[in-house]
C-alpha positions in Angstrom: 0.0 0.2 -0.3 1.7 3.3 -1.0 1.9 6.1 1.6 0.8 8.6 -1.3 -2.6 6.9 -1.0 -2.9 9.2 1.7 -2.5 12.6 0.5 -4.8 15.2 -0.2 -4.9 19.2 -0.7 -5.1 21.3 2.5 -4.6 25.0 2.0 -2.3 26.1 4.5 -4.9 29.0 5.9 -6.8 26.1 7.3 -4.0 24.9 9.8 -5.2 26.0 13.1 -2.7 28.4 14.8 -4.9 29.3 17.8 -7.4 27.5 19.6 -11.3 28.0 19.0 -12.2 31.0 21.0 -13.8 29.2 23.8 -13.5 25.3 24.6 -16.3 23.5 23.2 -16.9 25.7 20.5 -15.2 23.7 17.9 -17.2 22.5 14.7 -18.2 18.7 14.3 -18.2 16.6 11.0 -20.2 13.6 11.7 -19.4 10.7 9.3 -21.4 7.1 8.9 -18.9 5.0 7.8 -21.5 2.8 6.4 -23.5 5.0 4.2 -20.6 7.4 3.5 -23.5 10.3 4.9 -21.9 13.8 6.1 -23.4 16.2 8.7 -22.3 19.2 9.7 -22.5 20.0 13.6 -20.5 21.7 16.5 -18.8 19.9 19.4 -21.3 21.0 22.0 -24.0 18.4 20.4 -21.9 15.7 20.4 -24.3 13.9 23.2 -27.0 14.3 20.2 -25.5 11.9 18.2 -24.5 9.0 20.8 -27.1 6.7 22.1 -28.1 6.1 26.4 -25.2 2.9 26.9 -22.4 4.2 24.9 -19.2 4.5 26.6 -16.9 7.1 25.8 -13.3 6.5 26.4 -11.3 9.2 27.4 -7.0 9.7 27.6 -6.3 11.2 30.5 -2.3 11.8 30.1 -1.4 15.3 31.2 1.3 17.1 28.6 3.9 19.0 30.5 6.0 21.8 29.3 8.7 19.2 27.7 10.6 22.2 25.8 13.6 23.6 27.6 15.2 26.7 26.3 18.7 27.0 27.8 22.6 27.6 27.1 25.7 25.6 26.7 27.8 25.2 29.8 30.1 27.0 30.1 30.6 28.4 26.3 26.9 30.4 26.4 25.9 29.2 23.3 21.9 28.5 22.6 19.9 25.0 23.4 17.1 23.6 23.0 15.7 20.7 24.3 12.8 18.4 24.0 12.4 16.0 26.6 10.3 12.8 25.0 10.4 10.2 28.0 11.7 9.7 31.0 14.0 6.3 31.2 14.9 6.0 34.9 15.0 8.9 37.5 17.0 11.9 36.2 17.8 10.1 32.6 15.7 11.3 29.4 15.0 10.2 25.9 15.2 13.8 24.5 15.8 15.9 21.2 18.3 18.4 21.5 19.4 21.2 19.0 22.2 21.9 17.2 22.2 18.4 17.2 26.1 18.7 15.8 27.4 20.5 18.5 25.8 18.4 21.5 28.0 15.7 22.1 28.4 13.3 25.0 30.1 15.6 27.8 28.2 18.6 26.8 26.7 20.5 29.5 23.8 22.7 29.6 21.7 25.2 32.0 18.0 26.3 31.9 17.0 29.2 34.1 14.0 30.7 34.9 12.8 33.2 37.5 13.0 31.3 40.5 14.6 27.4 39.4 17.5 26.3 37.7 18.0 23.1 35.9 21.2 21.7 34.7 21.6 18.7 32.1 23.9 16.8 30.2 24.4 14.6 27.4 25.0 11.3 28.0 24.6 9.4 24.6 24.3 10.1 20.9 21.6 8.8 18.6 19.9 9.0 15.6 18.2 11.8 14.2 19.2 14.5 17.2 18.5 12.3 19.8 20.5 12.2 22.8 20.1 10.0 26.3 20.7 13.5 29.1 20.9 14.0 32.4 18.7 16.7 34.2 19.1 17.8 38.0 18.4 20.9 39.6 19.6 21.8 43.4 16.3 23.8 44.0 14.2 22.3 46.8 11.9 21.5 44.5 13.6 18.9 42.4 13.7 18.4 38.4 10.3 17.9 38.0 9.2 21.3 39.8 12.0 23.0 37.8 10.6 21.7 34.3 7.4 22.6 35.0 8.4 26.4 35.8 11.0 27.1 33.6 9.7 24.7 30.7 7.6 25.6 27.3 4.3 24.0 26.2 5.8 21.6 23.2 3.6 23.2 20.5 3.5 20.7 17.4 5.5 22.5 14.5 2.9 23.1 12.6 1.8 25.8 14.7 4.5 28.6 13.2 4.7 31.2 17.0 5.8 30.6 20.3 3.7 29.3 23.1 1.7 31.5 25.2 0.7 31.6 28.6 -2.6 30.4 27.7 -1.4 27.3 25.9 -0.6 25.9 28.9 -4.5 26.1 29.7 -5.6 25.3 26.0 -3.4 23.0 24.9 -4.2 20.5 28.4 -7.9 18.2 28.3 -9.9 19.7 31.6 -9.7 16.2 32.8 -6.0 15.4 32.6 -4.5 13.7 35.5 -1.3 11.9 34.6 1.8 13.8 33.7 3.6 12.1 31.0 2.6 13.6 27.3 5.0 15.9 25.0 1.7 16.4 22.7 -2.1 16.5 23.6 -4.4 13.9 22.5 -6.1 16.5 20.5 -9.5 15.2 20.2 -10.1 15.8 24.1 -9.1 19.2 24.0 -12.7 20.1 22.8 -14.4 18.8 26.3 -15.6 20.8 28.3 -17.3 19.9 32.1 -20.7 21.2 30.3 -19.9 18.3 28.0 -19.1 15.5 29.5 -21.9 16.6 31.9 -24.7 16.5 28.7 -23.3 13.0 28.7 -23.9 11.5 31.5 -27.5 13.9 31.9 -28.1 10.9 28.5 -26.8 7.8 30.2 -23.7 7.9 28.3 -20.6 6.8 30.1 -17.4 7.6 30.8 -14.0 5.7 31.4 -10.4 7.1 31.7 -7.4 5.2 30.3 -3.6 6.6 30.1 -1.7 6.8 26.9 1.4 9.2 27.0 1.7 10.9 23.6 5.3 10.9 22.5 7.3 13.1 19.7 6.5 10.5 17.4 2.8 11.3 16.8 4.5 14.1 14.7 7.3 12.1 12.8 6.5 11.6 9.1 6.1 8.7 7.2 9.2 8.7 5.5 8.9 5.4 3.8 7.0 4.7 0.6 5.2 1.6 1.1 2.5 1.9 4.5 3.7 -1.7 5.8 7.4 -0.6 6.1 6.8 2.1 8.5 7.0 2.0 12.7 5.8 4.2 15.4 7.5 4.6 18.4 6.0 3.2 21.1 4.0 5.1 24.0 3.3 3.8 27.9 -0.1 3.1 28.5 -1.9 2.2 31.9 -5.4 1.1 32.5 -7.0 0.9 35.6 -9.0 -1.9 37.3 -12.1 0.2 37.2 -11.5 1.5 33.9 -11.0 -2.3 32.0 -14.3 -3.5 34.1 -16.3 -0.5 32.5 -15.0 -0.9 29.0 -15.6 -5.2 29.1 -19.1 -5.0 30.4 -19.9 -2.2 28.1 -18.2 -4.5 25.2 -20.1 -7.7 26.9 -23.5 -5.7 27.1 -23.1 -4.8 23.3 -23.0 -1.1 24.0 -20.7 0.9 21.8 -17.4 2.0 22.7 -16.7 5.6 21.6 -12.7 6.2 21.6 -11.9 9.9 22.2 -8.6 10.1 19.9 -6.4 8.1 18.3 -4.3 7.5 21.4 -7.2 6.2 23.0 -8.0 3.8 20.0 -4.2 2.4 19.6 -4.6 1.7 23.6 -8.0 -0.2 23.3 -6.8 -2.4 20.2 -3.7 -3.1 21.7 -4.9 -3.7 25.3 -7.8 -6.3 23.8 -5.0 -8.3 22.0 -3.0 -8.5 24.7 -5.8 -9.7 27.0 -7.0 -12.0 24.0 -10.4 -10.4 23.7 -10.6 -8.4 26.9 -9.0 -5.2 28.5 -7.0 -6.2 31.5 -5.4 -3.8 33.7 -2.0 -2.9 32.3 1.0 -0.7 32.8 2.8 -1.0 29.9 4.1 0.0 26.2 2.9 -0.2 22.8 3.9 0.5 19.3 0.7 -0.5 17.5 0.2 0.5 14.2 -2.9 1.1 12.6 -3.6 0.9 9.1 -6.2 -0.4 6.5 -6.3 -3.8 6.8 -6.1 -3.3 10.9 -9.6 -5.8 12.4 -11.1 -3.7 15.3 -11.7 -5.4 18.0 -13.1 -3.3 20.5 -13.9 0.2 19.3 -17.1 1.0 17.7 -16.9 4.5 17.1 -14.5 7.1 16.7 -14.0 11.1 18.1 -10.9 12.5 16.1 -9.3 15.7 14.7 -8.5 16.2 11.3 -4.7 15.0 10.5 -1.8 15.7 8.1 -1.5 14.3 4.9 0.1 10.9 4.8 0.6 10.6 8.2 -0.2 7.3 10.8 -2.7 8.9 12.2 -4.5 9.6 8.9 -4.0 6.2 8.2 -5.4 4.8 11.2 -9.0 6.6 10.8 -8.9 5.5 7.3 -8.5 1.9 8.8 -11.8 2.5 11.1 -13.9 4.2 8.1 -12.4 3.1 4.6 -9.8 5.3 2.9 -12.2 6.4 -0.2 -14.9 7.5 2.8 -12.4 9.6 4.8 -10.5 11.5 2.0 -14.0 12.0 0.8 -15.1 13.4 4.3 -11.7 15.5 4.1 -12.3 16.9 1.1 -15.6 17.7 2.4 -13.9 19.6 5.9 -11.6 21.4 3.3 -14.9 22.8 1.1 -16.7 24.1 3.7 -13.2 25.9 5.8 -12.9 23.5 8.8 -9.5 23.9 11.2 -7.4 21.4 10.9 -4.7 19.7 13.4 -4.2 20.2 17.2 -5.8 23.6 17.6 -8.1 22.3 14.8 -12.0 21.4 14.4 -13.2 17.4 15.4 -14.9 14.8 13.4 -17.2 12.0 14.9 -16.9 8.4 12.9 -20.3 6.5 13.7 
């Protein structure tokens, strides 16, 4: 299968650079994956398109300010560091810039108004990745210093610096578990009022965790879809969440995944549990593309994704490539906003 089969024309003006004026005010394209019927509505009306008994599954990961701006120590040259994943204690997998100059042994310093972080490059890997050690002499420790000094890691297609308001808007209202360098963007639309509207209609909610890594933005460099590999990401599913999901599935109620991250976590877990969701804490590198058999997810809410991306391939696997590309053409024709701060679609 050719990666180019997942290309589409997207005017740059439709790439959202800012969130909607108020959370929950974005548009919603509803796609029937059987008939191909498309309806246009708003995210605030989500409950109108779901049924009593449906179970909405959310990803409660929390984005942390993983982008650090500092200098080399002692030379003073500018350094940028994106923390990708904690390996152990204060060891991190990170992307650094300028990559060629930051060799093992290089020291860095990141200063804020009340915190200071120190860093050292320990090992060099491909594509600018490094293993680094971070430490802080401040009383609150490394995490508190990162939270104080770091910048929100906005996606590369948002062509502006992060602003204080991004700390709120690039985070779901139900975020709990710190660990992501990118938001599970379909969840950015939810407000307490939207969650309450689901409850009033007897639509349940369950929360699981998948910490979103930088791999979500990495381009598919292969020419054939089957040759692509996705970075592994950490998944946690509690006993309570597993019970809610399994009960809904046994009762033949719809499992509505909010986001591609939730979808990957659920479909990975149901395979590991041989047909059921078991409480778990581990890693997944599941790559979903057309031909994939969905075993647990029966509806999907998601934002609009990059051309030729692994996320678009997942959506195409769920609803069919032609149906999805037709829906994307409809979205472009109707000036929907794309990507992380953009509008959403619901596939039923």
